[in-house]
SEKE-777647 format. One record per residue: residue number from 1; residue in three letters; x, y, z of N, C-alpha, C in turn. Coordinates in Angstrom, 2 decimals. Layout:
BEGIN
[NUM,Ala,[X,Y,Z],[X,Y,Z],[X,Y,Z]];
...
END
This chain:
BEGIN
[1,Met,[5.94,69.18,-122.61],[6.84,68.64,-123.80],[6.69,67.92,-124.71]];
[2,Gly,[6.95,67.61,-125.91],[6.53,66.53,-126.95],[7.49,65.20,-126.44]];
[3,Arg,[7.46,64.33,-126.85],[8.28,62.69,-126.95],[9.01,62.89,-128.02]];
[4,Gly,[10.34,62.10,-127.79],[11.17,61.64,-128.87],[11.99,62.13,-129.04]];
[5,Asp,[12.51,62.35,-130.10],[13.82,63.03,-130.59],[13.13,64.24,-131.64]];
[6,Pro,[13.60,64.94,-131.04],[13.79,66.93,-131.43],[13.88,66.67,-132.86]];
[7,Tyr,[15.01,66.20,-132.76],[15.67,65.50,-134.31],[15.33,65.56,-135.33]];
[8,Ile,[14.79,64.60,-135.09],[13.92,63.51,-136.09],[12.70,64.51,-136.27]];
[9,Phe,[12.08,65.06,-135.31],[10.56,65.59,-135.46],[11.37,66.81,-136.40]];
[10,Leu,[12.63,67.65,-136.53],[12.63,68.80,-137.02],[12.55,68.59,-138.56]];
[11,Ala,[13.42,67.31,-138.76],[14.00,67.02,-140.06],[12.08,66.24,-140.52]];
[12,Trp,[11.74,66.11,-140.43],[10.09,65.23,-140.55],[8.72,66.78,-141.03]];
[13,Gln,[9.35,67.30,-140.15],[9.40,69.14,-140.48],[9.53,69.97,-141.86]];
[14,Ala,[10.70,69.28,-142.11],[11.56,70.49,-142.89],[10.85,69.47,-144.20]];
[15,Ala,[11.09,68.40,-144.25],[10.65,67.27,-145.23],[9.17,67.57,-145.97]];
[16,His,[8.55,67.61,-144.47],[7.18,67.84,-145.34],[6.91,69.49,-145.91]];
[17,Ala,[7.53,70.65,-145.05],[7.39,71.93,-146.09],[7.51,71.81,-147.20]];
[18,Lys,[8.79,70.75,-147.38],[9.19,70.86,-148.81],[8.48,70.04,-149.60]];
[19,Ala,[7.66,69.12,-148.89],[7.39,67.86,-150.31],[5.84,69.13,-150.49]];
[20,Trp,[5.39,69.77,-149.83],[4.00,70.51,-149.79],[4.10,72.10,-150.50]];
[21,Lys,[5.22,72.29,-150.50],[5.58,73.36,-151.08],[5.06,74.17,-152.59]];
[22,Ala,[4.75,74.90,-152.93],[3.57,74.88,-153.90],[4.02,75.17,-155.22]];
[23,Pro,[3.85,74.12,-155.90],[4.58,74.09,-157.72],[4.14,75.13,-157.67]];
[24,Ser,[4.50,75.58,-159.30],[4.45,76.28,-160.23],[2.74,76.31,-160.46]];
[25,Arg,[2.40,77.44,-161.13],[0.40,77.39,-161.80],[0.47,76.77,-162.10]];
[26,Glu,[1.12,76.42,-163.42],[0.56,75.60,-164.34],[0.19,73.79,-163.85]];
[27,Ile,[1.17,73.42,-162.76],[1.32,72.56,-161.95],[-0.08,72.54,-161.34]];
[28,Met,[-0.18,73.11,-160.43],[-1.32,73.21,-159.22],[-2.64,73.49,-160.47]];
[29,Leu,[-2.70,73.84,-161.34],[-3.67,73.60,-162.47],[-3.92,72.60,-162.68]];
[30,Met,[-3.17,71.93,-163.09],[-3.41,70.69,-164.18],[-4.13,69.18,-162.89]];
[31,Arg,[-2.64,69.76,-161.57],[-3.17,68.72,-160.33],[-4.84,68.59,-160.17]];
[32,Met,[-5.34,70.57,-160.19],[-6.84,70.42,-159.61],[-7.61,70.33,-160.46]];
[33,Asp,[-7.44,70.60,-162.13],[-8.18,70.20,-163.32],[-8.76,68.19,-163.21]];
[34,Lys,[-7.12,67.54,-162.71],[-7.44,66.07,-162.76],[-8.28,65.73,-161.49]];
[35,Ala,[-7.44,65.90,-160.55],[-8.32,65.91,-159.22],[-9.52,65.94,-159.28]];
[36,Glu,[-10.64,67.05,-159.63],[-11.85,67.26,-160.31],[-12.39,66.53,-161.36]];
[37,Arg,[-11.74,66.01,-162.11],[-12.09,65.21,-163.04],[-12.29,63.85,-162.36]];
[38,Leu,[-11.17,62.88,-161.72],[-10.82,62.07,-161.09],[-12.72,62.07,-159.80]];
[39,Gly,[-13.03,63.10,-159.26],[-13.64,63.68,-158.34],[-13.11,62.89,-156.85]];
[40,Leu,[-11.85,64.19,-157.05],[-10.87,64.25,-155.83],[-10.84,65.22,-155.08]];
[41,Thr,[-9.68,65.18,-154.88],[-9.50,66.40,-154.09],[-8.39,66.90,-153.94]];
[42,Tyr,[-7.81,68.54,-154.57],[-6.51,68.87,-155.21],[-5.38,68.36,-153.82]];
[43,Glu,[-5.50,67.77,-152.79],[-4.84,66.95,-151.80],[-4.84,66.32,-151.79]];
[44,Glu,[-5.93,65.40,-151.83],[-5.99,63.57,-152.18],[-5.21,63.62,-153.07]];
[45,Tyr,[-5.25,64.30,-154.61],[-4.51,64.14,-155.19],[-2.92,64.34,-155.49]];
[46,Thr,[-2.51,64.64,-154.54],[-1.33,64.95,-154.43],[-0.53,64.19,-153.42]];
[47,Leu,[-1.65,64.54,-152.76],[-0.64,62.88,-151.86],[-0.43,62.20,-152.30]];
[48,Glu,[-1.18,61.73,-153.24],[-1.37,60.50,-154.13],[0.03,60.25,-154.59]];
[49,Ile,[0.68,61.65,-155.28],[1.44,61.14,-155.43],[3.47,61.55,-155.39]];
[50,Leu,[2.79,61.85,-153.74],[4.10,62.03,-153.12],[3.97,60.63,-152.85]];
[51,Glu,[3.28,59.94,-151.46],[3.23,58.88,-151.30],[3.92,57.50,-152.06]];
[52,Arg,[2.98,57.06,-153.76],[3.23,56.36,-154.14],[3.93,56.86,-155.13]];
[53,Gly,[4.45,58.43,-155.32],[5.09,58.51,-157.22],[4.87,58.73,-158.62]];
[54,Arg,[3.10,58.29,-158.48],[2.45,57.97,-159.75],[1.04,59.46,-159.52]];
[55,His,[0.96,59.49,-161.29],[-0.61,60.14,-161.14],[-1.55,59.19,-161.66]];
[56,Leu,[-2.74,59.33,-160.82],[-3.81,59.14,-160.43],[-4.31,58.81,-162.53]];
[57,Arg,[-5.15,57.43,-163.14],[-5.66,57.87,-163.97],[-6.74,57.57,-164.07]];
[58,Glu,[-8.08,57.84,-164.88],[-9.93,57.00,-165.28],[-9.32,55.60,-164.34]];
[59,Glu,[-8.13,55.06,-165.17],[-8.42,53.52,-165.22],[-8.27,52.80,-164.06]];
[60,Asp,[-7.32,53.70,-162.61],[-7.26,53.68,-161.43],[-8.22,53.58,-160.40]];
[61,Thr,[-9.64,53.12,-160.88],[-11.03,53.12,-160.29],[-10.78,52.70,-159.02]];
[62,Glu,[-10.02,51.30,-158.55],[-10.02,50.67,-157.63],[-9.53,51.54,-156.39]];
[63,Arg,[-8.37,51.54,-156.98],[-7.56,53.42,-155.99],[-8.34,54.68,-155.54]];
[64,Ile,[-8.71,54.65,-156.69],[-9.84,56.18,-156.56],[-10.79,55.59,-155.27]];
[65,Ser,[-11.48,54.52,-156.12],[-12.46,54.11,-154.83],[-11.89,53.89,-152.98]];
[66,Ala,[-10.57,53.54,-153.24],[-10.56,53.52,-152.13],[-9.88,54.40,-150.94]];
[67,Ile,[-9.64,55.47,-151.53],[-9.06,56.93,-151.76],[-10.57,57.96,-150.79]];
[68,Lys,[-11.55,57.67,-151.84],[-12.62,58.16,-151.48],[-13.67,57.28,-149.77]];
[69,Ala,[-13.49,55.82,-150.14],[-13.83,55.42,-148.32],[-13.27,56.24,-147.60]];
[70,Ala,[-11.83,56.09,-147.26],[-10.75,56.33,-146.81],[-11.34,58.02,-146.20]];
[71,Arg,[-12.05,58.84,-147.61],[-12.86,60.21,-146.53],[-13.99,60.19,-145.94]];
[72,Arg,[-14.70,58.53,-146.69],[-15.95,59.23,-145.54],[-15.77,58.15,-144.38]];
[73,Arg,[-14.40,57.29,-143.96],[-14.45,57.20,-143.09],[-14.20,58.21,-141.97]];
[74,Arg,[-13.17,59.47,-142.71],[-12.68,59.85,-141.74],[-13.41,61.31,-141.37]];
[75,Arg,[-14.83,61.63,-142.28],[-15.77,62.07,-142.01],[-16.47,61.47,-140.65]];
[76,Ala,[-17.35,59.75,-141.06],[-17.88,59.21,-139.88],[-17.09,60.10,-138.73]];
[77,Ser,[-15.86,59.39,-138.69],[-15.01,59.58,-137.09],[-14.52,61.14,-136.50]];
[78,Arg,[-14.91,61.73,-136.72],[-15.45,63.21,-136.62],[-16.54,63.44,-136.73]];
[79,Leu,[-17.63,62.61,-136.71],[-19.02,63.22,-136.39],[-19.46,61.96,-135.21]];
[80,Asp,[-18.24,61.20,-134.50],[-18.43,60.68,-133.56],[-18.05,61.04,-131.96]];
END
């Protein structure tokens, strides 16, 4: 059985489902296009919106580089 408060787990699970609820088709296509132009995945781009409350732009090179570096680290750790 899991550890911790079951209420907190269920509240987190509900919040997660609500945050990742599929947006309208137009918004999803816009995010996919923007993510592709920035060299990010749809999930990476959307997570940035959810975590930081802002849409990345081409000028956000430092943040985009940090996201890509984290992706490389995750891939490398899976290979170990």
